[in-house]
C-alpha positions in Angstrom: 130.6 20.2 112.8 127.1 18.6 112.9 125.6 17.6 109.5 122.1 18.6 108.5 120.7 15.1 109.2 122.1 15.1 112.8 120.6 18.6 113.3 117.2 17.5 111.9 117.2 14.4 114.2 118.1 16.5 117.2 115.3 19.0 116.4 112.8 16.1 116.0 113.8 14.8 119.5 113.3 18.2 121.1 109.9 19.0 119.5 106.9 17.7 121.4 105.2 14.6 119.9 101.7 15.3 121.1 99.2 17.3 119.0 98.5 19.7 121.9 102.2 20.4 122.4 102.9 20.9 118.7 99.9 23.2 118.3 100.9 25.2 121.3 104.5 25.5 120.0 103.2 26.7 116.6 100.9 29.3 118.2 103.7 30.6 120.5 106.0 30.9 117.5 103.4 32.9 115.6 102.8 35.1 118.6 106.5 35.7 118.9 106.9 36.7 115.2 103.9 39.1 115.5 105.3 40.5 118.8 108.7 41.1 117.2 107.1 42.8 114.2 105.1 45.0 116.6 108.2 45.9 118.6 110.0 47.0 115.4 107.0 49.1 114.3 106.7 50.7 117.7 110.5 51.4 117.7 110.3 53.1 114.4 107.3 55.1 115.5 109.2 56.1 118.7 112.2 57.2 116.7 109.9 59.3 114.5 108.3 60.8 117.6 111.7 61.6 119.1 112.8 63.4 115.9 109.6 65.4 115.9 110.0 66.3 119.6 113.6 67.4 119.2 112.7 69.6 116.3 109.8 71.2 118.1 111.6 71.8 121.4 115.3 71.9 121.0 115.5 73.3 117.4 112.9 76.0 118.0 114.5 77.2 121.2 118.0 77.2 119.7 117.0 79.1 116.6 115.1 81.7 118.6 118.0 82.2 121.1 120.6 82.4 118.2 118.6 85.0 116.3 118.1 87.2 119.4 121.8 87.0 120.4 123.0 87.7 116.9 120.9 90.9 116.5 121.6 92.2 120.0 124.6 94.1 121.3 127.3 91.9 122.9 126.7 93.4 126.3 123.0 92.3 126.2 123.7 88.7 125.0 124.1 87.4 128.6 120.8 89.1 129.7 119.0 87.7 126.7 120.2 84.1 127.5 119.2 84.5 131.1 115.6 84.8 129.9 115.9 81.2 128.4 117.1 79.6 131.6 114.5 77.2 133.1 114.3 73.6 134.3 115.0 72.3 130.8 117.2 74.8 128.9 120.1 77.1 129.3 122.6 78.9 127.1 126.0 80.7 127.3 128.6 82.4 125.1 131.8 80.5 124.6 135.0 81.2 122.7 135.0 77.9 120.7 133.1 74.6 120.7 134.7 71.4 122.0 136.1 68.8 119.5 133.4 66.4 118.3 134.9 63.9 115.9 132.4 61.1 116.4 129.1 62.6 115.5 126.3 60.3 114.5 123.6 60.5 111.8 121.0 62.1 114.1 123.4 64.8 115.2 124.4 65.6 111.6 120.8 65.8 110.5 120.0 68.1 113.4 123.0 70.4 112.6 122.0 70.5 108.9 118.4 71.4 109.8 119.6 74.0 112.3 121.9 75.7 109.7 119.0 75.8 107.2 116.7 77.4 109.7 119.2 80.0 110.5 119.9 80.8 106.9 123.6 81.0 107.5 125.6 79.2 104.8 128.8 81.3 104.8 130.2 80.8 108.3 131.3 77.6 110.1 128.5 75.0 110.4 126.8 74.5 113.7 127.8 71.5 115.8 125.4 69.3 117.8 125.8 66.8 120.6 122.8 64.6 121.6 123.2 62.4 124.7 120.7 60.4 126.8 120.6 61.0 130.6 119.9 57.5 132.0 119.7 58.6 135.6 119.8 61.6 137.9 123.5 61.3 138.4 124.4 62.0 134.8 126.0 65.3 133.9 123.6 68.0 132.7 124.9 71.3 131.5 122.1 73.1 133.2 122.1 71.1 136.4 123.2 74.1 138.5 119.7 75.5 137.7 117.4 72.6 138.3 119.4 70.1 140.5 118.9 66.3 140.7 115.2 66.6 141.8 114.3 68.7 138.8 116.0 66.3 136.4 114.3 63.3 138.0 111.0 65.1 137.5 111.6 65.0 133.8 112.1 61.3 133.6 115.1 60.2 131.5 115.3 62.8 128.7 117.6 63.6 125.9 120.2 66.4 126.3 120.6 68.3 123.1 123.5 70.8 123.0 124.0 73.0 120.0 127.1 75.1 119.2 126.3 77.9 116.8 128.8 80.5 115.5 127.7 84.1 116.4 130.7 86.1 115.4 134.5 85.9 115.2 135.6 84.1 118.4 132.1 83.9 119.8 129.8 80.7 119.8 126.5 80.2 121.3 126.2 77.0 123.4 122.6 76.2 123.9 121.4 73.1 125.8 117.8 71.7 126.0 116.3 68.8 127.8 113.9 66.9 125.5 111.3 64.5 126.8 110.8 61.4 124.7 108.6 58.3 124.9 110.0 55.7 127.3 110.8 52.2 125.9 108.1 49.9 127.2 110.1 46.7 127.1 108.7 45.4 130.3 105.2 46.1 129.3 105.7 44.5 125.9 107.2 41.4 127.5 104.3 41.2 130.0 101.8 41.5 127.2 103.5 38.8 125.3 103.6 36.5 128.3 99.9 37.1 129.1 98.8 36.7 125.5 100.9 33.5 125.2 99.4 32.1 128.5 95.9 32.9 127.5 96.1 31.6 123.9 98.2 28.5 125.1 95.6 27.6 127.8 92.7 27.9 125.4 94.6 25.9 122.7 95.6 23.1 125.0 92.1 22.8 126.5 90.5 22.9 123.0 92.9 20.3 121.5 92.6 17.9 124.4 88.8 18.2 124.3 88.8 17.6 120.5 91.4 14.9 120.5 89.7 12.9 123.3 87.9 10.9 120.6 91.3 10.3 118.8 92.7 8.8 122.0 89.6 6.6 122.3 90.1 5.6 118.6 93.8 4.7 119.2 92.9 2.7 122.3 90.2 0.8 120.5 92.5 0.1 117.6 95.1 -1.3 120.0 92.5 -3.6 121.6 91.2 -4.7 118.2 94.7 -5.6 117.2 95.0 -7.8 120.3 91.8 -9.7 119.3 89.5 -8.1 121.8 85.9 -7.2 121.2 85.6 -3.4 121.2 82.2 -1.7 121.6 81.3 0.7 118.7 82.8 4.1 119.1 80.7 7.2 119.5 80.6 9.0 116.1 80.6 12.6 117.5 83.0 15.5 117.8 84.6 17.3 114.8 83.8 16.0 111.3 87.2 14.5 110.8 87.1 12.6 114.1 83.5 11.5 113.6 84.5 10.2 110.1 87.5 8.3 111.5 85.3 6.7 114.2 82.7 5.7 111.6 85.4 4.1 109.4 86.7 2.2 112.4 83.2 0.9 113.4 82.6 -0.2 109.8 86.0 -1.9 109.6 85.5 -3.7 112.8 82.1 -4.9 111.7 83.5 -6.2 108.4 86.4 -8.0 110.1 84.0 -9.6 112.6 81.8 -10.9 109.8 84.8 -12.1 107.8 86.2 -14.0 110.8 82.9 -15.4 111.8 82.3 -16.7 108.3 85.8 -18.2 108.1 85.5 -19.9 111.4 82.0 -21.3 110.6 83.2 -22.6 107.3 86.2 -24.3 108.9 84.1 -25.7 111.7 81.6 -27.1 109.1 84.3 -28.7 107.1 86.0 -30.3 110.1 82.6 -31.5 111.4 81.5 -32.9 108.0 84.7 -34.8 107.6 84.0 -36.9 110.6 81.3 -39.0 108.9 83.3 -40.0 105.8 86.4 -40.7 108.0 84.4 -42.9 110.3 83.0 -44.7 107.2 86.4 -45.2 105.7 87.7 -46.5 109.1 85.0 -49.1 109.1 85.6 -50.2 105.5 89.3 -50.4 106.2 88.6 -53.1 108.8 87.4 -55.4 105.9 90.6 -55.2 103.9 92.1 -58.7 104.0 95.7 -57.7 103.5 96.9 -57.0 107.1 99.7 -54.6 106.0 97.5 -52.6 103.7 94.7 -52.5 106.3 97.1 -51.1 108.9 98.4 -48.5 106.5 94.9 -47.3 105.7 93.9 -47.2 109.3 97.0 -45.2 110.3 96.3 -42.7 107.5 92.7 -42.4 108.5 93.6 -42.0 112.1 96.1 -39.2 111.2 93.4 -37.4 109.1 91.0 -37.8 112.1 93.5 -36.2 114.5 94.1 -33.3 112.0 90.4 -32.8 111.7 89.8 -32.8 115.4 92.8 -30.4 115.9 91.3 -28.0 113.3 87.9 -28.2 115.0 89.4 -27.6 118.4 91.3 -24.6 117.0 88.2 -23.3 115.5 86.3 -23.6 118.8 89.1 -21.8 120.7 89.1 -19.0 118.2 85.4 -18.6 118.2 85.3 -18.5 122.1 84.7 -14.9 123.3 87.1 -15.0 126.3 87.2 -11.6 128.1 90.5 -9.7 128.3 91.8 -8.9 131.7 95.0 -7.9 133.6 97.3 -10.9 134.0 100.2 -11.5 136.3 102.6 -13.4 134.0 104.6 -14.7 136.9 101.5 -16.3 138.5 100.5 -17.6 135.1 103.8 -19.4 134.6 103.6 -20.8 138.2 100.3 -22.4 137.4 101.6 -23.9 134.1 104.7 -25.3 135.9 102.6 -26.9 138.6 100.5 -28.6 135.8 103.7 -30.2 134.4 105.0 -31.1 137.8 101.7 -33.0 138.5 102.4 -35.0 135.3 105.9 -35.8 136.4 107.5 -33.5 134.0 110.3 -31.1 135.2 110.0 -27.6 133.8 112.5 -25.0 135.1 111.2 -21.5 135.9 113.3 -18.4 136.6 111.4 -15.1 137.3 113.7 -12.0 137.1 110.8 -9.6 136.8 107.0 -9.4 137.6 105.4 -7.8 134.5 101.7 -7.6 133.9 99.9 -7.6 130.6 96.3 -7.4 129.2 95.3 -10.7 127.7 93.0 -13.7 127.6 94.2 -16.2 130.2 93.0 -19.5 128.6 94.4 -18.6 125.2 97.7 -17.3 126.6 98.1 -20.5 128.7 97.5 -22.6 125.6 100.2 -20.7 123.6 102.7 -21.2 126.4 101.9 -24.9 126.8 102.4 -25.4 123.1 105.8 -23.8 123.2 106.8 -25.8 126.3 105.5 -29.0 124.9 107.5 -28.4 121.7 110.7 -28.0 123.9 110.0 -31.1 125.9 109.1 -33.2 122.9 112.0 -32.3 120.6 114.6 -30.8 123.1 114.1 -33.1 126.1 113.8 -30.2 128.5 112.2 -26.8 129.0 113.7 -24.0 131.1 111.5 -20.9 131.2 112.8 -17.4 132.1 110.7 -14.3 132.6 112.3 -10.9 132.3 111.2 -7.4 131.3 112.8 -4.7 129.0 111.8 -1.2 128.0 109.2 -2.6 125.5 107.5 -5.2 127.6 107.7 -8.7 129.0 110.1 -11.3 127.6 109.6 -15.0 128.1 112.2 -17.5 126.9 111.9 -21.3 126.7 115.2 -23.1 126.3 115.7 -26.7 125.5 118.8 -28.9 125.1 117.9 -30.5 121.8 119.8 -30.3 118.4 118.2 -27.0 117.4 116.8 -26.2 114.0 118.3 -25.3 110.7 118.2 -21.5 110.2 116.4 -21.9 106.9 113.5 -23.7 108.7 113.0 -21.2 111.5 110.0 -19.5 110.0 108.6 -22.6 108.3 107.9 -24.4 111.5 105.2 -21.8 112.4 103.2 -22.8 109.4 100.2 -25.1 110.1 100.7 -28.9 109.8 104.5 -28.5 109.3 106.7 -31.0 111.1 110.4 -31.2 110.7 110.4 -34.7 112.3 110.3 -36.9 109.2 108.7 -40.0 110.6 105.2 -38.4 110.7 104.5 -40.6 113.7 102.3 -39.2 116.4 104.5 -41.1 118.9 107.4 -38.8 118.1 105.5 -35.6 117.6 102.2 -33.9 117.1 100.6 -32.8 113.9 102.4 -29.5 113.4 99.8 -27.2 114.8 101.3 -26.3 118.2 103.7 -23.4 117.1 101.2 -22.1 114.5 98.5 -21.8 117.2 101.1 -20.3 119.7 102.1 -17.6 117.2 98.5 -16.8 116.3 97.7 -16.3 120.0 100.8 -14.3 120.8 100.2 -12.0 117.8 96.6 -11.5 118.8 98.0 -10.2 122.1 100.1 -7.7 120.3 103.3 -9.7 120.8 105.9 -11.6 118.8 107.5 -15.0 118.9 110.7 -16.2 117.3 113.1 -19.1 117.4 116.9 -19.0 117.6 119.6 -21.5 118.1 121.6 -21.0 121.3 125.4 -20.8 121.1 125.7 -23.4 123.9 123.4 -25.7 122.1 119.7 -26.2 122.0 116.8 -24.1 120.8 115.3 -20.9 122.3 111.8 -19.8 121.8 111.5 -16.1 122.7 108.1 -14.5 123.3 107.7 -10.7 123.6 104.4 -9.3 125.0 103.5 -5.7 125.6 103.5 -5.0 129.4 101.4 -2.5 131.3 
C-alpha cells in the first residue's frame, strides 16, 4: 500500500507545472463541482415533478374509477371501466392481486395516499406497482389498446398499476401511463464540455497574455545570471508583473554600479602599484649584498606579476563581450590547435556536439586555464566532450599525483598555490582556476575537481546546453 508521501509525489508529477495548465485545471475542477451540484438539484426537481405528475394523473384516474365501480352494480362495472380505456389507461376486475413482496418507498407512498383518498381504512390496503417502460418492446398492460406505435408516441413513460379491493373476491386493477421529464444526461454533458472549452480557452489565452512578461523576466534573469547585459524590461502589464519588472531593472542597475565601482577600484589599485614597485625595483639594484639584492628583486618581480595579473583580470571582466551561440566542439578544436602549434600535445575526444550561449573569448580563457593547470602539474591534458540531460560536460584529465581531498575547494581561491616553492618556473600565481571558475559560473555552469581512481586529477566543467 502506497504511503501518503508517495501519493503526494505522484500527484505532483501528474499536475501541470505551468501557470496556464494549473489555472485551467482549477477552473475545470470548479466547473465540474458546480455541474455535479446542478445535476443533483435537477434530479431532485425531476423526482418532485414525477411525484406530482403521478398524483395528478394516475392517482386521480384510479380514485375516480374505484369510486364509480364501487357504487355501481357488478354487471355495470365492466361497462364503466370501458369508458376509461384510452391510449394511456385501462382497468379490469380481477379475483386477487399478484404477489408483490419487494415494493419500494415510492410505491408504498402512492398506496398510502390512494387509501387515504378513498377513505377506506377497514379493508385490505391497496397495492401499487410502478415500473418504467424503457422502450416500445416492454410489456404494457394496456398494449392491446394502443400498440407499439401508441407507446412510442408517449416517449418512455412510467406504468402505474394499482390494485384496489372492491368487495369480497373482487379487486380493481387499474393501469395508467404517466409521462415524466426525460433525463437530459447528454445535454448536461454537452453543456459541461462546451462551458469547459469556452472557459478553458479564455483562461489559457488570458494567462499566456498576462504571463508573457513573466517569461521575459525569467529569460532576463537567466541572462543576467550568466553575466550578460540585459536591456531594461518594459514595466507594463498587470500591477504585480510591472512591479516585478521594475524591481528587476532596479536590481540590475545596482549590480552594474556595484561591479563597475569594484572593477574601477581594483584597476586603480593595480595601476597605482606599478610606480612604487618600479621604484622599489630600482632601489633594490643598489643593495650591495648580492644575496639580499636578489631576494628583494624576486619578491618585487612576484608582486609585479600579481599586480599585472589582477589588472589583466580586471580588464577582462570589464570588457563587454557579446553573448552568442557557440559550438563547443569547434571551440575545443581551436584551443587544441593552439597548443599543437606550441608543440604541446592535448588529447581531444568529442562524444557529442552540444551548443551553448556564451562569450567566446572568456570561455576560451577559462578552458585554457584548466588545460594549462593539467599540463603544468599533471604532465598531460586529455579533454573529453559529452552531453547529458542537463547540458554539456567537459572533462580535462591529467596523469599527475592528484590533490588532497581537503584542498579541492581551496585551489579555486585567488592566489592559492599548492606547489610550495612559490617559483614562477614551477607554476603560476594561483589565479588560473579562480578565473576559470568565475567565468564558468558567469555562464551558468559549474566546475569541480576530483581524483581519478586510475590516478591523476580530473577537472569537470558543466555548462547549460541549448
